[in-house]
DOLO-452510 format. One record per residue (C-alpha): residue number from 0; residue in one letter; x, y, z. Coordinates in steps of 0.5 Angstrom, whole numbers, plus 500, padded with zeros to 3 digits. Layout:
# residues N
<atom NUM A <X Y Z>> ...
END
This chain:
# residues 457
<atom 0 M <693 402 285>> <atom 1 R <689 408 288>> <atom 2 E <694 413 287>> <atom 3 G <694 411 279>> <atom 4 L <687 412 279>> <atom 5 S <687 418 283>> <atom 6 G <692 421 278>> <atom 7 T <688 419 272>> <atom 8 G <682 422 275>> <atom 9 A <686 429 277>> <atom 10 E <688 429 270>> <atom 11 R <681 428 267>> <atom 12 Q <678 433 272>> <atom 13 P <678 439 267>> <atom 14 A <675 435 262>> <atom 15 V <669 433 267>> <atom 16 R <668 440 269>> <atom 17 L <668 442 262>> <atom 18 S <663 436 260>> <atom 19 H <658 438 266>> <atom 20 L <657 446 263>> <atom 21 S <651 448 260>> <atom 22 P <651 448 252>> <atom 23 S <651 455 252>> <atom 24 R <657 456 257>> <atom 25 F <660 450 253>> <atom 26 A <659 453 246>> <atom 27 V <662 460 249>> <atom 28 T <668 456 252>> <atom 29 V <670 452 246>> <atom 30 F <669 458 241>> <atom 31 A <673 462 245>> <atom 32 G <679 457 246>> <atom 33 V <679 456 238>> <atom 34 I <679 463 237>> <atom 35 M <685 464 242>> <atom 36 V <688 458 238>> <atom 37 V <687 461 231>> <atom 38 A <690 468 234>> <atom 39 A <696 465 236>> <atom 40 L <697 462 230>> <atom 41 L <696 468 226>> <atom 42 C <701 472 231>> <atom 43 L <707 467 228>> <atom 44 P <712 470 224>> <atom 45 I <710 465 218>> <atom 46 S <703 468 218>> <atom 47 R <705 475 216>> <atom 48 A <707 476 208>> <atom 49 G <712 482 211>> <atom 50 P <718 481 215>> <atom 51 Y <715 483 222>> <atom 52 S <710 479 226>> <atom 53 P <702 481 226>> <atom 54 A <699 486 232>> <atom 55 I <696 482 237>> <atom 56 T <690 486 236>> <atom 57 D <689 485 229>> <atom 58 A <691 477 230>> <atom 59 I <685 477 235>> <atom 60 F <680 481 231>> <atom 61 T <682 477 224>> <atom 62 A <681 470 228>> <atom 63 T <674 472 231>> <atom 64 S <672 474 225>> <atom 65 A <674 468 222>> <atom 66 V <671 463 227>> <atom 67 C <665 467 227>> <atom 68 V <664 467 220>> <atom 69 T <664 474 219>> <atom 70 G <669 477 214>> <atom 71 L <670 484 218>> <atom 72 T <678 485 217>> <atom 73 S <682 490 220>> <atom 74 V <688 488 215>> <atom 75 P <687 486 208>> <atom 76 T <687 478 208>> <atom 77 A <691 478 201>> <atom 78 G <697 483 202>> <atom 79 Y <698 482 210>> <atom 80 W <697 474 211>> <atom 81 S <702 469 208>> <atom 82 G <699 463 205>> <atom 83 F <700 460 212>> <atom 84 G <696 465 215>> <atom 85 Q <690 465 210>> <atom 86 A <690 457 211>> <atom 87 T <689 458 218>> <atom 88 I <684 463 217>> <atom 89 L <680 458 212>> <atom 90 A <681 453 217>> <atom 91 G <678 458 222>> <atom 92 I <672 459 218>> <atom 93 Q <671 452 217>> <atom 94 I <671 450 224>> <atom 95 G <666 456 225>> <atom 96 G <661 455 220>> <atom 97 L <660 447 222>> <atom 98 G <660 449 229>> <atom 99 V <665 447 234>> <atom 100 M <659 443 238>> <atom 101 T <657 439 231>> <atom 102 L <665 438 229>> <atom 103 G <666 435 236>> <atom 104 S <660 430 235>> <atom 105 M <663 428 228>> <atom 106 L <670 427 232>> <atom 107 S <666 423 237>> <atom 108 L <662 419 231>> <atom 109 A <669 417 228>> <atom 110 T <672 414 234>> <atom 111 S <666 411 238>> <atom 112 R <661 410 232>> <atom 113 R <656 413 237>> <atom 114 L <654 419 241>> <atom 115 G <653 420 248>> <atom 116 V <647 423 251>> <atom 117 R <651 429 253>> <atom 118 S <654 430 246>> <atom 119 K <647 429 242>> <atom 120 I <644 435 247>> <atom 121 L <650 439 245>> <atom 122 A <649 438 238>> <atom 123 A <642 439 238>> <atom 124 S <643 446 241>> <atom 125 E <647 447 235>> <atom 126 T <644 444 229>> <atom 127 G <637 446 231>> <atom 128 T <634 439 232>> <atom 129 S <630 437 238>> <atom 130 R <630 429 236>> <atom 131 L <636 426 240>> <atom 132 G <636 420 236>> <atom 133 E <637 424 229>> <atom 134 V <643 428 231>> <atom 135 G <648 422 229>> <atom 136 L <645 422 222>> <atom 137 L <644 430 222>> <atom 138 V <651 431 224>> <atom 139 R <654 426 218>> <atom 140 A <649 430 213>> <atom 141 V <652 437 215>> <atom 142 A <659 434 214>> <atom 143 V <657 431 207>> <atom 144 I <653 437 205>> <atom 145 S <658 442 207>> <atom 146 I <664 439 204>> <atom 147 V <660 437 197>> <atom 148 A <657 444 197>> <atom 149 E <664 447 198>> <atom 150 L <668 443 193>> <atom 151 T <662 444 188>> <atom 152 L <663 452 188>> <atom 153 A <671 451 188>> <atom 154 A <670 446 182>> <atom 155 I <666 452 178>> <atom 156 L <670 458 180>> <atom 157 T <677 455 179>> <atom 158 P <676 454 171>> <atom 159 R <674 462 171>> <atom 160 F <680 464 175>> <atom 161 M <685 460 170>> <atom 162 M <681 464 164>> <atom 163 A <683 470 168>> <atom 164 G <690 468 168>> <atom 165 E <692 465 174>> <atom 166 P <696 459 175>> <atom 167 L <693 453 176>> <atom 168 G <695 452 183>> <atom 169 Q <693 459 185>> <atom 170 A <686 458 181>> <atom 171 I <685 452 185>> <atom 172 W <687 456 192>> <atom 173 H <682 461 190>> <atom 174 G <676 457 188>> <atom 175 I <677 453 195>> <atom 176 F <677 459 199>> <atom 177 Y <671 463 195>> <atom 178 G <667 456 196>> <atom 179 V <669 455 203>> <atom 180 S <668 463 205>> <atom 181 A <661 463 201>> <atom 182 F <658 457 203>> <atom 183 N <660 459 210>> <atom 184 N <657 466 209>> <atom 185 A <664 468 211>> <atom 186 G <666 474 206>> <atom 187 F <673 473 207>> <atom 188 V <677 474 200>> <atom 189 P <684 472 198>> <atom 190 T <685 477 193>> <atom 191 V <687 484 193>> <atom 192 E <682 487 189>> <atom 193 G <676 482 192>> <atom 194 L <670 481 187>> <atom 195 E <671 488 184>> <atom 196 P <674 486 178>> <atom 197 F <668 481 177>> <atom 198 A <663 486 178>> <atom 199 S <659 484 172>> <atom 200 D <662 476 171>> <atom 201 W <656 472 172>> <atom 202 W <660 466 172>> <atom 203 V <664 468 179>> <atom 204 L <658 472 182>> <atom 205 A <652 467 181>> <atom 206 P <655 461 184>> <atom 207 I <658 465 190>> <atom 208 M <651 468 191>> <atom 209 A <648 461 191>> <atom 210 G <653 459 196>> <atom 211 V <651 464 200>> <atom 212 F <644 463 200>> <atom 213 A <644 456 201>> <atom 214 G <648 457 207>> <atom 215 S <644 462 210>> <atom 216 L <638 458 210>> <atom 217 G <640 453 215>> <atom 218 F <642 446 216>> <atom 219 P <635 444 218>> <atom 220 V <632 447 212>> <atom 221 I <637 444 207>> <atom 222 L <635 437 210>> <atom 223 D <628 438 210>> <atom 224 L <628 440 203>> <atom 225 R <632 434 201>> <atom 226 R <627 430 204>> <atom 227 H <621 433 202>> <atom 228 L <623 437 195>> <atom 229 R <618 433 191>> <atom 230 H <612 434 196>> <atom 231 P <614 442 199>> <atom 232 S <607 441 202>> <atom 233 R <610 437 207>> <atom 234 L <616 441 209>> <atom 235 S <616 443 217>> <atom 236 L <613 450 219>> <atom 237 H <620 452 220>> <atom 238 S <622 451 213>> <atom 239 K <616 454 210>> <atom 240 L <617 460 215>> <atom 241 T <625 461 213>> <atom 242 I <624 460 206>> <atom 243 S <618 465 205>> <atom 244 Y <621 470 209>> <atom 245 C <628 469 206>> <atom 246 V <625 470 199>> <atom 247 G <621 476 201>> <atom 248 L <627 480 204>> <atom 249 L <631 478 198>> <atom 250 A <626 481 194>> <atom 251 I <625 487 198>> <atom 252 G <633 488 198>> <atom 253 W <634 487 191>> <atom 254 I <628 492 189>> <atom 255 V <630 498 194>> <atom 256 I <638 497 192>> <atom 257 W <637 498 185>> <atom 258 L <632 504 186>> <atom 259 T <636 507 190>> <atom 260 E <643 506 187>> <atom 261 W <641 505 179>> <atom 262 N <643 513 178>> <atom 263 N <649 513 183>> <atom 264 P <656 514 179>> <atom 265 A <660 511 185>> <atom 266 T <656 504 185>> <atom 267 L <651 501 180>> <atom 268 D <651 507 175>> <atom 269 A <658 505 173>> <atom 270 Q <656 498 170>> <atom 271 P <651 496 164>> <atom 272 A <644 496 165>> <atom 273 G <644 488 166>> <atom 274 S <650 488 170>> <atom 275 A <647 493 175>> <atom 276 V <640 489 176>> <atom 277 F <645 483 177>> <atom 278 S <649 487 182>> <atom 279 A <643 489 186>> <atom 280 L <641 482 187>> <atom 281 F <648 480 189>> <atom 282 A <648 486 194>> <atom 283 A <641 484 197>> <atom 284 V <644 476 198>> <atom 285 N <650 479 201>> <atom 286 T <647 484 205>> <atom 287 R <643 478 209>> <atom 288 S <650 475 211>> <atom 289 G <655 474 206>> <atom 290 G <659 480 206>> <atom 291 F <661 480 199>> <atom 292 A <661 486 195>> <atom 293 T <663 488 188>> <atom 294 F <663 496 190>> <atom 295 D <665 501 195>> <atom 296 V <659 500 201>> <atom 297 A <662 507 203>> <atom 298 S <659 510 197>> <atom 299 E <652 508 197>> <atom 300 R <647 513 199>> <atom 301 P <644 513 206>> <atom 302 A <638 510 204>> <atom 303 T <641 504 202>> <atom 304 I <646 504 208>> <atom 305 L <639 504 212>> <atom 306 L <636 498 209>> <atom 307 Q <642 494 209>> <atom 308 D <643 496 217>> <atom 309 A <636 493 217>> <atom 310 L <637 486 213>> <atom 311 M <644 485 217>> <atom 312 F <640 485 223>> <atom 313 V <635 480 221>> <atom 314 G <640 476 218>> <atom 315 G <639 469 216>> <atom 316 G <636 462 218>> <atom 317 S <637 459 225>> <atom 318 A <642 454 225>> <atom 319 S <645 456 219>> <atom 320 T <652 460 218>> <atom 321 A <648 467 218>> <atom 322 G <648 471 223>> <atom 323 G <643 476 226>> <atom 324 I <636 475 230>> <atom 325 K <634 470 225>> <atom 326 V <628 471 220>> <atom 327 T <624 466 224>> <atom 328 T <624 471 230>> <atom 329 L <622 477 225>> <atom 330 A <617 472 223>> <atom 331 V <614 470 229>> <atom 332 M <614 478 232>> <atom 333 L <610 480 225>> <atom 334 L <605 474 226>> <atom 335 A <604 476 233>> <atom 336 I <602 483 230>> <atom 337 R <598 481 225>> <atom 338 A <594 476 230>> <atom 339 E <593 482 235>> <atom 340 A <591 487 229>> <atom 341 R <586 482 227>> <atom 342 G <584 480 234>> <atom 343 D <586 473 234>> <atom 344 R <587 469 240>> <atom 345 D <593 465 237>> <atom 346 M <598 466 232>> <atom 347 E <597 462 226>> <atom 348 A <602 461 219>> <atom 349 F <601 455 214>> <atom 350 D <595 452 217>> <atom 351 R <599 451 224>> <atom 352 R <598 455 231>> <atom 353 L <604 457 234>> <atom 354 E <605 457 242>> <atom 355 P <605 463 245>> <atom 356 S <612 461 249>> <atom 357 V <615 462 242>> <atom 358 L <613 470 242>> <atom 359 R <617 470 249>> <atom 360 V <623 467 246>> <atom 361 A <623 472 239>> <atom 362 V <622 478 243>> <atom 363 T <628 476 248>> <atom 364 V <632 475 243>> <atom 365 A <630 482 239>> <atom 366 V <631 486 245>> <atom 367 A <638 483 247>> <atom 368 A <640 484 240>> <atom 369 V <638 491 240>> <atom 370 M <642 492 247>> <atom 371 M <648 489 244>> <atom 372 V <648 493 238>> <atom 373 F <647 499 242>> <atom 374 S <652 498 247>> <atom 375 G <657 497 242>> <atom 376 A <655 503 238>> <atom 377 L <656 507 244>> <atom 378 V <663 505 245>> <atom 379 L <665 506 238>> <atom 380 S <662 513 238>> <atom 381 L <666 515 245>> <atom 382 V <673 513 242>> <atom 383 S <672 515 234>> <atom 384 Q <670 521 231>> <atom 385 A <667 517 225>> <atom 386 P <660 519 223>> <atom 387 L <655 515 227>> <atom 388 S <651 512 221>> <atom 389 H <658 508 219>> <atom 390 L <659 506 226>> <atom 391 L <652 503 227>> <atom 392 F <653 500 220>> <atom 393 E <660 497 223>> <atom 394 C <657 494 229>> <atom 395 I <651 491 226>> <atom 396 S <655 488 221>> <atom 397 A <659 485 227>> <atom 398 F <653 483 231>> <atom 399 A <650 480 225>> <atom 400 T <656 476 223>> <atom 401 C <655 479 216>> <atom 402 G <662 482 214>> <atom 403 L <660 488 210>> <atom 404 S <664 495 211>> <atom 405 T <665 502 210>> <atom 406 G <672 501 210>> <atom 407 L <672 504 217>> <atom 408 V <675 498 221>> <atom 409 P <683 499 220>> <atom 410 S <683 506 222>> <atom 411 L <679 504 229>> <atom 412 P <683 504 235>> <atom 413 G <685 497 239>> <atom 414 V <679 498 244>> <atom 415 A <674 499 238>> <atom 416 K <676 493 234>> <atom 417 L <676 489 241>> <atom 418 T <669 491 242>> <atom 419 L <667 489 235>> <atom 420 A <670 482 236>> <atom 421 A <666 482 242>> <atom 422 L <660 483 238>> <atom 423 M <662 478 233>> <atom 424 L <662 473 238>> <atom 425 A <656 475 241>> <atom 426 G <652 475 235>> <atom 427 R <655 468 233>> <atom 428 L <653 465 240>> <atom 429 G <649 470 243>> <atom 430 T <642 469 240>> <atom 431 M <643 462 240>> <atom 432 T <644 461 247>> <atom 433 I <639 466 249>> <atom 434 A <634 463 245>> <atom 435 T <636 456 248>> <atom 436 S <636 459 255>> <atom 437 V <629 462 255>> <atom 438 A <626 456 251>> <atom 439 L <628 451 257>> <atom 440 S <626 456 262>> <atom 441 N <619 453 264>> <atom 442 R <618 455 272>> <atom 443 R <612 453 275>> <atom 444 R <609 457 281>> <atom 445 V <604 454 285>> <atom 446 I <601 461 287>> <atom 447 R <600 466 282>> <atom 448 L <599 474 283>> <atom 449 P <593 478 281>> <atom 450 E <592 479 274>> <atom 451 D <592 487 271>> <atom 452 R <593 490 265>> <atom 453 P <598 497 264>> <atom 454 I <597 502 259>> <atom 455 V <601 500 253>> <atom 456 G <603 505 247>> 
END
């Protein structure tokens, strides 16, 4: 009897060891595992549209981009991958968008109808809630919201693709693919020409833009809006900061992109006036994290590329499908600057006082992000002769899981592609795990050292 029990225990040891990992290590381990599974499926001959198996580097890069909902591609999605390959990519996008930990919690709910304490903690770290009792309801809401949003987008887009001459089956597939890719801020396109043929088509671009913006807000904000839509004053401070800064950055991006590109014949000048204004708005929304484009990014003016670098680096809301350092990180640092300039002791926003420890988390996340992007750009500059502005753009796009590209990725060597893949994984999990680790570290010392003040600035 003991032998049988010991055998069962031995079989469970890997699972037990995995369950005792910290949420950060668990997230990295599971995400890496899912990426390897998707990459292995993409290496199969059935995944390739042509007669040969895909290169391992391209398979790993595409799998990382899909699971990390980025959208950067080293090979064209439509022409290189078969239907099976595209379905595998779409599955990776869905898993990455929901979050592996959230998906695991949903499976746990389906089988046991309740969550254990460890599962709740893991789900809480992914969804951004601190109330463990609400995690079960939150996970269900995440699943429902995602599915409803994606199906709604698919239902809107499918008739338009049929009107464009696509067969019913293909139109449905493209509608579903764009719906999932848009809401999850993935930026993958299943068509050869992408969205360029629809550059002035409001029917296609408006729902995609709405899906990208909603997905970039974050599930906590969406749920908070659903609860207090009729009473906006009751929204949480996190929701108010996220919404206000998202709208503000969107407005800045929209105006600046239009001003810098309106007379560029390679971008907005080639479109009618009304379409150009709308295309500038579409570009501003997708620069934050969506990754869709209606014109060639490499043809943009240097000022536009620099602005997009900044917008991508900030990204979207916390616990969302967007990447970057997150808008709340930017908000906290700007509030700290305002408080210091005014001589205020506390950081305040929307009649609330922010804890000083929040600034520590924000600064740590921002500095860590700068170091990761700088390291990636340094590696790419050593192995590629491309312009530094383009290399930096690709690194920020990878870290921010945005997916906009100057078209440089396919020509990069394997080392550069793997570096970008590492940046995508770091951008998807790095800021979240760093913020969680810093927020949970609360060491108290009995003896405090004498206070002093160095010269700053």
